[in-house]
N, C-alpha and C positions, 0 to 999 in steps of 0.2 A: 504494500500500500504506500509506504513511504517512497519507494523508488518511483511508483507511478506519479505521486505528487510532485516529486522533483522533475520528472520528465515533463509534466504538465506545465510547471512554472517555466522551465527552460523553453518550452515551445511557445508560450505566451510572450516571453521576453524576446525570443528570437524573431517573432512576427510583429514586434511593436512598431517598426518603422512603417510609415505611410507613403514613402517615396517610391516613385518609379525609377529604378536604378539602371535601367537598360542603357542609358547614354552617359552614365557617370564617368566612364573611361575617357570620354571626350572633353570633360569639364576640367578646368584648371583647379588646383588646390589653393584656396585662398584663406587668409586669416579673417575671422569675423571682424566687421568694421566697428569703429567706435565713434562717438560724437566728435565732430570737428567744430571748435568754437569760431574758427575764422569764417564760417558760413553765416555768422550773426554779428550784429552790432555788439559792442562791448557792454556787458551788463553794468559796468562801472560808469556808464553814461547816465545812469539814473540821477535825476535831480530831486532827491528827497532827503538830503542832509546826511546821507551815508558817506563814509570815507572812501574815495576812489582809489586810494593807495593801499587799501586793506581788502584782500579777497578772503571771504569766509564761505565755506561749503559745509552744509549740515547733512550728514548721512543719517537717515532715520530708519531704524530697523523694522523688520516685520514682527508679527506677533498679535495679529488681530486687534481687538479693542484694547487689550492690555498695552500694546505698542502705541496705538492712537492716543490714548488718554495720558500715558506717561509722557509722550512727546509733547502733547498739548501743555502739560504742566511745565515742561522745560521752556517752551516758547513763551508762555506767560511770564515766567521768572526772568527770562532774558529781556523782555519788554520793560520790566520795572526793576532793572538791576540797580542796586545802590552801592556806592563806594565813597567813602570819606564824606558822608552826609549829603552827597549829590546823587541824583537819579540819572540813569543812562538808559536809552532805548537801544539795547544791543540787538534786538530782533531785526531792526532795519539794516544792520550791518551784514546780514546773511544774504549773499549774492546767488548762491546755488543751493537747491534742495534736491538731494538724490535719495529717493524713497523706495522702499520695498513693502508691498502688502499693506498691513495696518498702519505703518508709519505714514503712508500716503494719505490716509484719512485726515490726519492732523494737518499735513501740508495743504490738502485740498480745502479744508475749512479756512485756513489762513489766507491762501491765495484767493479764494472766492470772496471772502469778506473784504480783503484789501482791494481787489479789482472793483467791487461794487462801490466802495468808498471813493475810489479815484474817479468815478464818473461824476462826482460832485465837484463844485468849484473849490480851489484851494489845494489841490494835490493831496499829498499824504498828511498834511496838517490836520490834526484832529482825529486821525485814525488811532484806534486802540483795539487790539484783539481782545483784551479783557473786557472792555466796554461792550464790544460786539457780543461776547458770550453772555454778559449780564443782561443786555438789552433784549436779546433773543434767546433767553435761557430755555424757553419752551421749544425752541427750534434747534439751535446749534448743539446744545449739550445733549438733548434727547437724541439727535441724529448720531452722536458719537457713542451712544449706548444702544442704539436701535438694534433689534434682533433681525439679522439678515439670514438666519438659518431657514426661515420659512420660505426663502426664495427657492431653495432646492425642491420643496414640496409644491411650490407654486408652478414650477416647470411641468409638473405632472398633470396639473389642472388647466393650464393655459392652452386654449385652442390653437393659438399661433405656434406653440411648441410642437404641434403635430406635424409642422412643416420644417423649415430650416432653422427656426429660432429654438433656443433652449433656456434652461434655468440661468445660465451665465448671462444671457442677454437681458433677462429680467433683473438680475443683479446689477448690470451696467446701468439700466434705466433708474434704479433706486439710488445708486451712487450719484448719478447726475442730478437727480431731483433734490436729494437731501444733503449729501456731503458737499457737493459743488453748487448747491443753491439754485438750480434751474427752476424749481417749483416756485420760488419766491421772487424771481427776477421778472421784469417786464417782458411780456410775450413768451415767458418761460424759456428764454434763450439759453442754450448750452454754451459754456466756455470752450474755446478751442485752443489749439497750439498757437494760433494767430494772436490770441490775447496775451500770450506770454513772450514768445520769441519775435525778434525783429531781424529781418535779413540784413546782411552786410550791405552797406550803401543806402539803406533806407533812411528817409528823413523823419520817419515817425518816431516819437520819443519812446525810449525804453522805460517802462513804468513799474514792472514787476520783477522780482527775482526770477532766475531761470530755474524751472522745475522739471526734473527728469524722473519719470516713473520707470522702474526697471522690471523687466519680465524675463522669462527663460524660453528660448526656442526649443520646441519639442524634439525636433529631429537631431540636433547636434549639441544641445546643452549650452549654446552661446548666450551671452547676455544680450538683451535687446532693450535699447533705450528709446523711449518715445519722444523723439525730436524730429522736426521736419527733415533734416538731412539724413537721418537714419532710415526713415520711411522711404525717402527717395532712393537711397542706395539699395534697399531691398525691393524696389520697384512696386511698392504698394499702390493699388488702384481702387480698392474697395474695402468696406468695413460694415459692421452692423451697429446701428445706433437706435435706441428706443424700438427694438424689435424689427427694424426695417433695414434692408440692404441699401447701402448708399455708395455713390461713386466719389473718388478722390482724385483731384487733379495732380499734375506732376510736381507742383510746389509743395504739396502735402501739409500746408499750414491749417487746413480746415478740419483736421481730425479732432473730434471732441476729446477733451481731457478725460472724460469718463471712460473712454475706451481703454486708454492707457492705465488708468487707475484700476479698472476691473481686471485687466490682463495681469497686472502686477500682483493682484490679490486672489487670483484663481487657484486656490489650493487644490492640488490634484485629488480626484475622486469626488470631493465635495462639489466643485464647480467645473464645468466643461472648459476646455481650453478656448482662448479667444482666437478666432480665425480671421486672418486678413487675406484679401484677394490680391494677387500680385501678377505682374507681367514681366518675369525675368527673361531677358533677351536670350541668354544662353541655355537656360533650364526650362524650356517651354512645357515640358511634360509634368512639371511640378508647380502649378500656379497658386499654391496656397501656403500660408505661413501660420503655424499653430503655436500659440504662446501660452505659457503657464506661469505660475507663481514665481516672482523674481527671487524669492528666498531659496529656491533650489540651487541657484548658482552663486548668489551672494546675499545672504540674509541681512546684511548690514547696509548695503548700498555704498560702501566705502570705495570700491574700485572705480565706479563712475565719478564719485566726488573727487578722488585724487586725480583722475584724468582731466577733469575740468580745471582744477586748481593749477595743475602743471602748465596748462595752456594760457591761463590768465597772466597778464603782464603787471599786476600789482607788485609793489615792493615788499609787502608783508602778506603772508598767507597762513590761514588757520583752518584746520579740519575739526569740526565738532562731530563726535560720534555719539548719537543719541540712541542708546542701546537698551532695549526692553527685554533682553535675553533673560530667561528665568532658570535655565538648567544649571546644575552644579557641575563643577569640574573635578570633583573628588572621585576616586575610582572604586571605593568600597561600598558594600551594601550591608544592611542590618538583617537581611533574611538569609537563611541557610539554603533553602530550596531554590533550584534554578528557575528562571522565569518560565511561565507558561507560554504555549505556542502563540496565543493571541497577544500576549504582552510583547513577545519578540517581534511579531508582525507589526505592531504599532511602533515599537522602538526603532525598527529599521527605517521608518519614514522620517525619523527625526535625528538619527545618530550622525548623519553626515553634517547636519547643522551644528551639532555639539562639537564634533571633531574640528570643524572649521573655526568655531568660536574659541576653542582651546588654543588655537594657533593665531588668534586675531592680531596680537601685537607684532608677531613675527611677519605675518602676511602684510600688514600695513607698512612696516619698515621696509619690506622688500620692494614696495611700490613707490616709496618716497624718494625724491632726488637726493643724491649723496650730498653731504655737507660741503664738499669741495667741488661739486659739479659746476662747470663753467656755464654761465648764462642761466642757471636755475636758482630760483629763490627757495630757501628752505621752507618746509611746511610744518608748522607746529600742530600737534595733535592734543586735543582735550576730550576726554571721555566722560560722558554724563550717563551714568548707568545705575542699576540697583547696587552694584558694588561700591558706588560712591557713598552709600548710606552706612557702610560697615564702620565700626568704631575706629576713630583716629585719635592719636595722642593730643590731649588738650581740648578736645571737643566736648561740649556740654550736651545734656539730654541724651546720653548714650542709650539708656534703656528704651526711651521713646523711639530713637532712631533704629535700634535693633528690631523693635516691634514693627515699625514701618517697613523695614527691609524684608522681613519674613512675610508680612501680610501682602505686600505688593507683589512679591515673587509668587505667591500662592494663587494669584488670579490666573485662570486658565487661558490658553491661547484659543480664543473664541471670538465670534462675532455677536456675542450676547453677554452683557454684564449688567450688574445691578448699579443703582445710583450710588450706593455706598462704595462699591468697588471703583467706580469712576472717580469719586472724590479722593479715595485712597491713592489711586494712581497719579492723579494730578498733584496731590501733596508730595508724592515721592519724586515727581519731576522737579518740583520747586526745591525740594530738599537736596536733590542731586546738584542743582545749580549752586545752591548755597555752599555745599561741600567743596565745590571747585572754584570758589570765589576768588582766591588768590591767583589761580591760573588764568581765569577770565580777565581779571584786572590787568595782569601782565601782558596778555597778548591781544586783547580786544579794545581796551580803552585807548583814547588818543595819546600819542607820545607827548611827553612834557619836555 
């Protein structure tokens, strides 16, 4: 029986590719493309009081609503950062957001509320993420704890899903309406990549940070970043939005942000992969691109964040790692009996993420420019995580901090949490910023 099971698994894995490989011997072997910043105007051209000589990228991890609400706590604390009795809005210093899965929910709320505020006279003046959350508490905070699990069952009941649509497409529509605010916007307009990115040579003002949602290519495991230049290089010509198939022109700026956010959060099995229609010139037998959860290849989003920072021309560069990882790195267990088969099956789905996280510092260092690299500005790294809440010499309220550490980590990786868990996670995000106060002052405040 066991041998039959192993043969069955091997057969399923062996047949998992959806490619027509009959012409692969004619195709060149190419490295997966990455975002090219020279395709866009410099994000440092924003006229909102941010320091153009300081480039900051925030890599926001996956982890469902746990990641979303922890990251939101971090963003709120950065917006009201205090040092030497003065208040500083460090949130506006973030130039790039590189997100995975749930981390993208927090980025989406920030980007959507900032975009809508910028439609008013006065630019960024008067914008506050904290005020937006308080003013629309029944909307924004509820949407960051909304239960999206019912989307899976909705796919079984939706008549459109008897055709080409699926539960993932229902998920995309909900993310667009609630997280990205289309439901509350005039004419229910969806935000697109055009609202974020400005092409090189454009005279249109850069108004928002550049946000890149990261997904994983089903066929080869490559990172896929939702930016216009990446879509163009993959020859994307169509997508599904609000359960309808739509066309995309060659410039690729009109793709809704919700499509990228949904693809980045399409956890395997729970949600179907996001499918983009393509017109690859050399690979005409394979006109589709299937995308899954970005956490499968980089659950932190740091790889894209570092690639963006390396291309920025600012004199100072900082990478913020907003890490809602909950797993432990210790190897021992308190149970004598070996794990059951179902436990092992579930563990296999997460063990690669744990392994990658255990090597996080080394992986990041391997991508940073060498300190003596010619023409490369060093990148400082600040990690804001649950580990920031662990006891440190000279810090007060240790017992309360330890309790916050354990309770926040105990929140499951899910798209459904309670209001208490939400508040707990936001408090943990704020506490992580407070714990890294000295590092943030050293690297993000204006030089004196």
